[in-house]
Residue frames as a rotation matrix with the C-alpha (Angstrom) as fourth column:
MET 1
-0.479 -0.296 -0.827 -20.57
-0.732 -0.386 0.562 -56.23
-0.486 0.874 -0.032 66.22
SER 2
0.609 0.739 0.288 -22.57
-0.384 0.592 -0.708 -57.84
-0.694 0.321 0.644 63.67
SER 3
-0.494 -0.809 0.317 -20.91
-0.062 0.397 0.916 -60.16
-0.867 0.433 -0.247 61.36
VAL 4
0.465 0.573 -0.675 -21.54
-0.685 -0.251 -0.684 -59.78
-0.562 0.780 0.276 57.66
ALA 5
0.464 -0.319 0.826 -20.96
0.446 0.890 0.094 -62.57
-0.766 0.325 0.555 55.29
ARG 6
-0.180 -0.633 -0.753 -18.27
-0.496 -0.603 0.625 -61.71
-0.850 0.486 -0.205 52.80
LEU 7
0.836 0.411 0.363 -18.87
0.108 0.527 -0.843 -62.33
-0.538 0.744 0.396 49.13
GLN 8
-0.235 -0.960 0.152 -16.06
0.343 0.065 0.937 -63.16
-0.910 0.272 0.314 46.87
ASP 9
0.204 0.251 -0.946 -15.81
-0.746 -0.586 -0.316 -61.31
-0.634 0.770 0.067 43.51
LEU 10
-0.259 -0.222 0.940 -16.33
0.277 0.915 0.293 -63.99
-0.926 0.336 -0.175 40.85
PRO 11
-0.982 -0.078 -0.175 -16.69
-0.148 -0.269 0.952 -64.02
-0.121 0.960 0.253 37.08
PRO 12
-0.171 0.978 -0.117 -20.14
-0.953 -0.194 -0.234 -63.74
-0.252 0.072 0.965 35.63
PRO 13
0.183 0.306 0.934 -21.97
-0.108 0.951 -0.291 -66.99
-0.977 -0.048 0.207 34.95
GLY 14
0.903 0.102 0.417 -20.73
0.355 0.370 -0.858 -68.48
-0.242 0.923 0.299 31.74
GLY 15
0.049 -0.999 -0.014 -17.38
0.892 0.037 0.451 -66.68
-0.450 -0.035 0.892 32.03
PHE 16
-0.050 -0.174 -0.983 -15.91
-0.148 -0.973 0.180 -63.48
-0.988 0.155 0.023 30.64
GLY 17
0.915 0.401 -0.051 -16.30
-0.066 0.024 -0.998 -62.68
-0.399 0.916 0.048 26.89
LYS 18
0.513 -0.731 0.450 -13.64
0.858 0.448 -0.251 -63.17
-0.018 0.515 0.857 24.25
ILE 19
0.228 -0.570 -0.789 -10.69
0.173 -0.774 0.609 -60.75
-0.958 -0.275 -0.078 24.29
HIS 20
0.899 0.124 0.420 -10.43
0.432 -0.097 -0.897 -58.89
-0.071 0.988 -0.141 20.95
TYR 21
0.247 -0.896 -0.369 -6.87
0.148 -0.341 0.928 -58.29
-0.957 -0.284 0.049 19.94
GLU 22
-0.155 -0.283 0.946 -7.18
0.958 0.191 0.214 -58.13
-0.242 0.940 0.241 16.18
LYS 23
-0.959 -0.216 -0.184 -7.09
0.163 -0.949 0.269 -54.79
-0.233 0.228 0.946 14.21
VAL 24
0.031 0.997 -0.073 -10.42
0.666 -0.075 -0.742 -53.10
-0.745 -0.026 -0.667 14.12
PRO 25
-0.549 -0.236 0.802 -10.90
0.800 -0.427 0.422 -51.39
0.243 0.873 0.423 10.68
HIS 26
-0.714 0.294 -0.635 -12.04
0.122 -0.841 -0.527 -47.75
-0.689 -0.454 0.565 11.02
LYS 27
0.269 0.904 0.332 -15.24
0.720 0.040 -0.693 -46.51
-0.639 0.426 -0.640 9.47
SER 28
-0.780 -0.515 0.354 -14.62
0.610 -0.503 0.613 -44.63
-0.138 0.694 0.707 6.16
PHE 29
-0.083 0.739 -0.669 -16.57
0.218 -0.641 -0.735 -41.44
-0.972 -0.207 -0.108 5.83
PHE 30
0.487 0.181 -0.854 -15.58
-0.710 -0.488 -0.508 -40.65
-0.508 0.854 -0.109 2.23
ASN 31
0.348 -0.441 0.828 -14.56
0.547 0.812 0.202 -42.91
-0.761 0.382 0.524 -0.57
GLY 32
-0.635 -0.770 0.061 -12.68
0.495 -0.345 0.797 -41.89
-0.594 0.536 0.600 -3.70
LYS 33
-0.303 0.606 0.736 -15.79
0.861 -0.156 0.484 -41.11
0.408 0.780 -0.474 -5.72
TRP 34
0.719 0.672 -0.179 -17.09
0.685 -0.641 0.346 -38.49
0.118 -0.371 -0.921 -3.23
ILE 35
0.133 -0.759 -0.637 -13.67
0.433 -0.534 0.726 -36.92
-0.891 -0.372 0.258 -2.82
ALA 36
-0.751 -0.419 0.511 -13.37
0.619 -0.175 0.766 -36.48
-0.231 0.891 0.391 -6.57
ILE 37
0.107 0.864 0.492 -16.91
0.850 -0.336 0.406 -35.02
0.516 0.374 -0.770 -6.82
THR 38
0.715 0.140 -0.685 -16.22
0.585 -0.658 0.475 -32.58
-0.384 -0.740 -0.552 -3.93
PHE 39
-0.302 -0.909 -0.287 -12.96
0.467 -0.404 0.787 -31.51
-0.831 0.103 0.547 -5.50
GLY 40
-0.613 0.077 0.787 -14.58
0.779 -0.111 0.617 -30.96
0.135 0.991 0.008 -8.86
ILE 41
0.459 0.872 0.171 -17.38
0.793 -0.489 0.364 -28.84
0.401 -0.031 -0.916 -7.49
SER 42
0.601 -0.255 -0.757 -15.12
0.453 -0.671 0.586 -26.75
-0.658 -0.696 -0.288 -5.31
TYR 43
-0.566 -0.817 0.105 -12.68
0.529 -0.263 0.807 -26.20
-0.632 0.513 0.581 -8.27
ALA 44
-0.327 0.501 0.801 -15.56
0.840 -0.234 0.490 -25.16
0.433 0.833 -0.344 -10.57
LEU 45
0.742 0.616 -0.266 -16.86
0.663 -0.614 0.429 -22.72
0.101 -0.494 -0.863 -7.90
GLY 46
0.205 -0.754 -0.624 -13.42
0.473 -0.482 0.738 -21.32
-0.857 -0.446 0.257 -7.40
ILE 47
-0.696 -0.458 0.553 -12.89
0.683 -0.184 0.707 -20.70
-0.222 0.870 0.440 -11.11
ALA 48
0.098 0.852 0.515 -16.32
0.837 -0.350 0.420 -19.07
0.538 0.390 -0.748 -11.37
GLY 49
0.791 0.135 -0.596 -15.58
0.528 -0.644 0.554 -16.76
-0.309 -0.753 -0.581 -8.39
TYR 50
-0.230 -0.949 -0.214 -12.18
0.526 -0.307 0.793 -15.91
-0.819 0.069 0.570 -9.86
LEU 51
-0.612 0.037 0.790 -13.61
0.770 -0.203 0.605 -14.99
0.183 0.979 0.095 -13.25
ALA 52
0.504 0.852 0.139 -16.29
0.754 -0.513 0.411 -12.87
0.421 -0.102 -0.901 -11.59
SER 53
0.640 -0.323 -0.697 -13.77
0.437 -0.593 0.676 -11.01
-0.632 -0.737 -0.238 -9.42
VAL 54
-0.461 -0.833 0.307 -11.42
0.757 -0.188 0.627 -10.40
-0.464 0.521 0.716 -12.37
ASN 55
-0.177 0.456 0.872 -14.03
0.777 -0.479 0.408 -8.37
0.604 0.750 -0.269 -14.15
ILE 56
0.838 0.489 -0.241 -14.77
0.517 -0.570 0.639 -6.38
0.175 -0.660 -0.731 -11.04
ILE 57
0.251 -0.846 -0.470 -11.10
0.551 -0.275 0.788 -5.68
-0.796 -0.457 0.398 -10.38
LYS 58
-0.513 -0.433 0.741 -10.63
0.857 -0.205 0.474 -4.71
-0.053 0.878 0.476 -14.01
ARG 59
0.335 0.719 0.609 -13.48
0.652 -0.643 0.401 -2.21
0.680 0.263 -0.685 -13.77
GLN 60
0.869 -0.021 -0.494 -12.10
0.424 -0.480 0.768 -0.79
-0.253 -0.877 -0.409 -10.57
ARG 61
-0.119 -0.992 -0.052 -8.66
0.695 -0.121 0.709 -0.37
-0.709 0.048 0.703 -12.07
ILE 62
-0.345 0.097 0.934 -10.11
0.844 -0.403 0.354 1.41
0.410 0.910 0.057 -15.12
GLU 63
0.719 0.678 0.154 -12.12
0.510 -0.664 0.547 3.73
0.473 -0.314 -0.823 -12.84
THR 64
0.611 -0.561 -0.559 -8.98
0.465 -0.316 0.827 4.47
-0.641 -0.765 0.068 -10.69
GLN 65
-0.448 -0.792 0.414 -6.89
0.801 -0.149 0.580 5.20
-0.398 0.592 0.701 -13.75
SER 66
0.031 0.584 0.811 -9.64
0.765 -0.536 0.358 7.47
0.644 0.609 -0.463 -15.17
ALA 67
0.911 0.307 -0.276 -9.73
0.411 -0.629 0.660 9.40
0.029 -0.715 -0.699 -11.88
ARG 68
0.133 -0.933 -0.334 -5.92
0.575 -0.202 0.793 9.81
-0.807 -0.298 0.510 -11.91
ASN 69
-0.492 -0.275 0.826 -6.07
0.861 -0.290 0.417 11.03
0.125 0.917 0.380 -15.54
ALA 70
0.435 0.771 0.465 -8.81
0.648 -0.627 0.433 13.50
0.625 0.113 -0.772 -14.59
ILE 71
0.935 -0.013 -0.355 -6.99
0.295 -0.530 0.795 14.91
-0.199 -0.848 -0.492 -11.53
GLN 72
0.116 -0.984 0.137 -3.47
0.967 0.144 0.212 15.07
-0.229 0.108 0.968 -13.07
PRO 73
-0.057 -0.187 0.981 -3.87
0.556 -0.822 -0.124 18.62
0.829 0.538 0.151 -14.54
PHE 74
0.826 0.380 0.417 -5.00
-0.119 -0.606 0.786 19.88
0.552 -0.699 -0.455 -11.12
LEU 75
0.785 -0.580 -0.218 -1.95
0.489 0.362 0.794 18.27
-0.382 -0.729 0.568 -9.45
LEU 76
-0.096 -0.811 0.577 0.39
0.977 -0.188 -0.103 19.75
0.192 0.553 0.811 -12.03
ALA 77
0.200 0.211 0.957 -1.15
0.228 -0.960 0.164 23.17
0.953 0.185 -0.240 -11.52
GLU 78
0.990 0.131 0.047 -0.91
-0.023 -0.180 0.983 22.88
0.137 -0.975 -0.175 -7.73
ARG 79
0.407 -0.910 -0.079 2.76
0.849 0.345 0.400 21.83
-0.337 -0.230 0.913 -8.06
ASP 80
-0.198 -0.489 0.849 3.51
0.772 -0.612 -0.173 24.84
0.605 0.621 0.499 -10.28
ARG 81
0.596 0.486 0.639 1.62
0.007 -0.799 0.601 27.13
0.803 -0.354 -0.480 -7.88
GLN 82
0.928 -0.299 -0.221 3.65
0.287 0.197 0.938 25.84
-0.236 -0.934 0.269 -4.95
LEU 83
0.055 -0.951 0.304 6.82
0.997 0.069 0.035 26.33
-0.054 0.302 0.952 -6.91
LEU 84
-0.054 -0.033 0.998 5.92
0.451 -0.892 -0.005 29.95
0.891 0.450 0.063 -7.63
LEU 85
0.886 0.389 0.252 4.98
-0.086 -0.396 0.914 30.57
0.455 -0.832 -0.318 -4.02
GLN 86
0.666 -0.704 -0.247 8.34
0.635 0.362 0.682 29.14
-0.391 -0.611 0.688 -2.84
MET 87
-0.192 -0.768 0.611 10.32
0.925 -0.349 -0.149 31.23
0.328 0.537 0.778 -5.36
ARG 88
0.374 0.393 0.840 8.41
0.099 -0.917 0.385 34.30
0.922 -0.061 -0.382 -4.07
LYS 89
0.990 -0.025 -0.138 9.38
0.140 0.082 0.987 33.33
-0.013 -0.996 0.085 -0.53
ASN 90
0.245 -0.967 0.072 13.01
0.940 0.255 0.228 32.96
-0.239 0.011 0.971 -1.62
ARG 91
-0.129 -0.274 0.953 12.94
0.617 -0.774 -0.139 36.38
0.776 0.570 0.269 -3.29
ASP 92
0.718 0.454 0.527 11.41
-0.122 -0.664 0.738 37.98
0.685 -0.594 -0.422 -0.15
ALA 93
0.840 -0.495 -0.224 14.05
0.442 0.381 0.812 36.21
-0.316 -0.781 0.539 2.03
GLU 94
-0.059 -0.910 0.411 16.82
0.986 -0.118 -0.120 37.48
0.158 0.398 0.904 -0.23
ALA 95
0.172 0.176 0.969 15.43
0.175 -0.974 0.146 41.07
0.970 0.144 -0.198 0.07
GLU 96
0.954 0.231 0.192 15.31
-0.139 -0.226 0.964 40.77
0.266 -0.947 -0.183 3.82
LEU 97
0.670 -0.734 -0.116 18.74
0.666 0.524 0.531 39.22
-0.329 -0.433 0.839 4.05
MET 98
-0.265 -0.857 0.442 20.59
0.964 -0.246 0.102 41.61
0.021 0.454 0.891 1.77
LYS 99
0.719 0.635 0.282 18.75
0.630 -0.767 0.121 44.86
0.293 0.091 -0.952 2.70
ASP 100
0.787 -0.436 -0.437 21.89
0.081 -0.629 0.773 46.25
-0.612 -0.643 -0.460 4.37
VAL 101
-0.169 -0.890 0.423 24.26
0.671 0.210 0.711 45.54
-0.722 0.404 0.562 1.48
GLU 102
0.109 0.161 -0.981 24.84
-0.353 -0.916 -0.189 48.60
-0.929 0.366 -0.043 -0.74
GLY 103
-0.395 -0.195 -0.898 24.16
-0.898 -0.124 0.422 48.22
-0.194 0.973 -0.126 -4.44
TRP 104
-0.941 0.062 0.331 22.48
0.086 0.995 0.058 44.85
-0.326 0.083 -0.942 -4.07
GLU 105
-0.355 0.859 -0.369 19.45
-0.933 -0.298 0.204 44.36
0.065 0.417 0.907 -6.23
VAL 106
-0.192 0.402 0.895 17.02
-0.368 0.816 -0.445 41.55
-0.910 -0.414 -0.009 -5.53
GLY 107
0.757 0.527 0.386 16.80
0.080 0.512 -0.855 39.08
-0.648 0.679 0.345 -8.37
THR 108
0.771 -0.583 -0.255 20.27
-0.449 -0.213 -0.868 39.79
0.452 0.784 -0.426 -9.77
LEU 109
0.719 -0.694 -0.040 23.61
0.572 0.557 0.603 38.06
-0.396 -0.456 0.797 -9.36
PHE 110
-0.277 -0.861 -0.426 26.26
0.523 -0.507 0.685 40.81
-0.806 -0.033 0.591 -9.53
GLY 111
-0.448 0.165 -0.879 24.11
-0.500 -0.861 0.093 42.86
-0.742 0.480 0.468 -11.85
THR 112
-0.891 0.162 -0.424 23.00
-0.304 0.481 0.822 39.99
0.337 0.862 -0.379 -14.09
PRO 113
-0.057 0.947 0.315 19.22
-0.996 -0.075 0.047 39.36
0.068 -0.311 0.948 -13.88
VAL 114
-0.930 -0.181 0.321 18.34
-0.237 0.960 -0.146 35.95
-0.282 -0.212 -0.936 -12.51
TYR 115
-0.135 0.948 0.289 14.60
0.460 0.318 -0.829 36.22
-0.878 0.021 -0.479 -13.15
ASN 116
-0.985 -0.174 -0.014 13.58
0.048 -0.343 0.938 36.66
-0.168 0.923 0.346 -16.79
THR 117
-0.070 0.984 -0.166 10.27
-0.483 -0.179 -0.857 37.76
-0.873 0.020 0.488 -18.19
VAL 118
-0.944 -0.179 0.278 9.13
0.106 0.631 0.768 35.26
-0.313 0.755 -0.577 -20.74
GLY 119
-0.661 0.723 -0.201 6.07
-0.518 -0.246 0.819 34.96
0.543 0.646 0.537 -22.97
GLU 120
-0.013 0.804 0.595 2.72
-0.998 0.026 -0.058 33.84
-0.062 -0.594 0.802 -21.72
ASN 121
0.891 0.409 -0.197 3.06
-0.437 0.890 -0.132 30.30
0.121 0.204 0.971 -23.18
GLU 122
0.138 -0.910 -0.391 6.63
-0.210 0.359 -0.909 29.72
0.968 0.208 -0.141 -22.17
TRP 123
0.984 0.071 0.163 8.00
-0.175 0.244 0.954 28.01
0.028 -0.967 0.253 -19.08
ILE 124
0.074 -0.996 -0.050 11.52
-0.570 -0.001 -0.821 28.09
0.818 0.089 -0.568 -17.81
GLY 125
0.550 0.102 -0.829 12.38
0.443 0.806 0.393 25.25
0.709 -0.583 0.398 -15.53
TYR 126
0.779 -0.263 0.569 13.81
-0.579 -0.651 0.491 25.98
0.242 -0.712 -0.660 -12.18
ARG 127
-0.138 -0.871 -0.472 17.07
-0.216 0.491 -0.844 24.86
0.967 -0.015 -0.256 -10.60
PRO 128
0.483 0.336 -0.808 16.94
0.594 0.552 0.585 22.90
0.643 -0.763 0.067 -7.34
ASN 129
-0.454 -0.787 -0.417 19.64
0.854 -0.250 -0.457 25.05
0.256 -0.564 0.786 -5.89
SER 130
-0.853 0.176 0.491 17.53
-0.158 -0.984 0.078 28.14
0.497 -0.011 0.867 -6.24
TYR 131
0.188 0.967 -0.173 14.35
-0.155 0.203 0.967 26.40
0.970 -0.155 0.188 -5.02
TYR 132
0.682 0.026 -0.731 16.04
0.623 0.503 0.599 25.11
0.383 -0.864 0.327 -1.85
ALA 133
-0.053 -0.812 0.581 18.29
0.174 -0.580 -0.796 28.16
0.983 0.059 0.172 -1.37
HIS 134
-0.379 -0.076 0.922 16.93
-0.745 -0.567 -0.353 29.03
0.550 -0.820 0.158 2.13
ALA 135
0.732 0.668 -0.131 15.92
-0.499 0.657 0.565 25.55
0.463 -0.348 0.815 3.18
ASP 136
0.426 -0.552 0.717 17.60
-0.527 0.493 0.693 22.92
-0.736 -0.673 -0.080 5.32
PRO 137
-0.340 -0.637 -0.691 20.28
-0.936 0.161 0.312 21.20
-0.087 0.754 -0.652 3.22
ASP 138
-0.814 0.058 0.579 18.74
-0.040 0.987 -0.155 17.80
-0.580 -0.149 -0.801 4.08
ARG 139
0.174 0.984 -0.047 15.53
-0.013 -0.046 -0.999 18.89
-0.985 0.174 0.005 2.39
ARG 140
-0.115 -0.385 -0.916 17.51
-0.914 -0.319 0.249 19.14
-0.388 0.866 -0.315 -0.86
LEU 141
-0.928 -0.303 0.216 17.30
-0.238 0.930 0.282 15.39
-0.286 0.210 -0.935 -1.04
ASP 142
-0.104 0.971 0.217 13.56
0.154 0.231 -0.961 15.64
-0.983 -0.066 -0.173 -1.43
TYR 143
0.099 0.151 -0.984 14.14
-0.830 -0.532 -0.165 16.91
-0.548 0.833 0.073 -4.93
GLU 144
-0.835 -0.550 -0.008 15.31
-0.466 0.699 0.543 13.51
-0.293 0.457 -0.840 -6.04
GLY 145
-0.721 0.644 0.257 11.73
0.662 0.749 -0.020 12.16
-0.205 0.155 -0.966 -5.97
PHE 146
-0.600 0.504 -0.621 9.94
-0.192 -0.845 -0.500 15.44
-0.777 -0.181 0.604 -6.69
SER 147
-0.360 0.452 -0.816 8.76
-0.928 -0.265 0.262 14.57
-0.098 0.852 0.514 -10.21
LEU 148
-0.974 -0.094 -0.207 8.07
-0.130 0.977 0.171 10.91
0.186 0.194 -0.963 -9.56
TYR 149
-0.682 0.726 -0.084 4.66
0.452 0.328 -0.829 11.50
-0.575 -0.604 -0.552 -8.10
VAL 150
0.001 0.665 -0.747 3.10
-0.400 -0.684 -0.610 13.59
-0.916 0.300 0.265 -10.91
């Protein structure tokens, strides 16, 4: 075995440096002036964007309301058409149901006419009971919100 001279671990020449134990102040990236300028610019840009979007949203709302006003007569006509179709189905169902009863006339209640002929410009409202006569009783609850959507 060869013998190697051992070296002792010693401090560097002149000794170790000073040990810093005082508080080291951090480097400041922004001071109050730059924070205020940044806030002012972002606030101004935000207000400008808001004012620009308000006009766009206002125009879109006007366009949407105009479209609703334009389509409303068609929706009312379609609702009335569906009402007449359902009343016709009810009348046909009554004819089918009561075909074996002697003396029963479709459209009358014990001889009193239920359906009346009215003038061309007149409208007689309907009763929900006659509209939902042959429907599921739970569907009757749909009537509560029937006129809210037109």
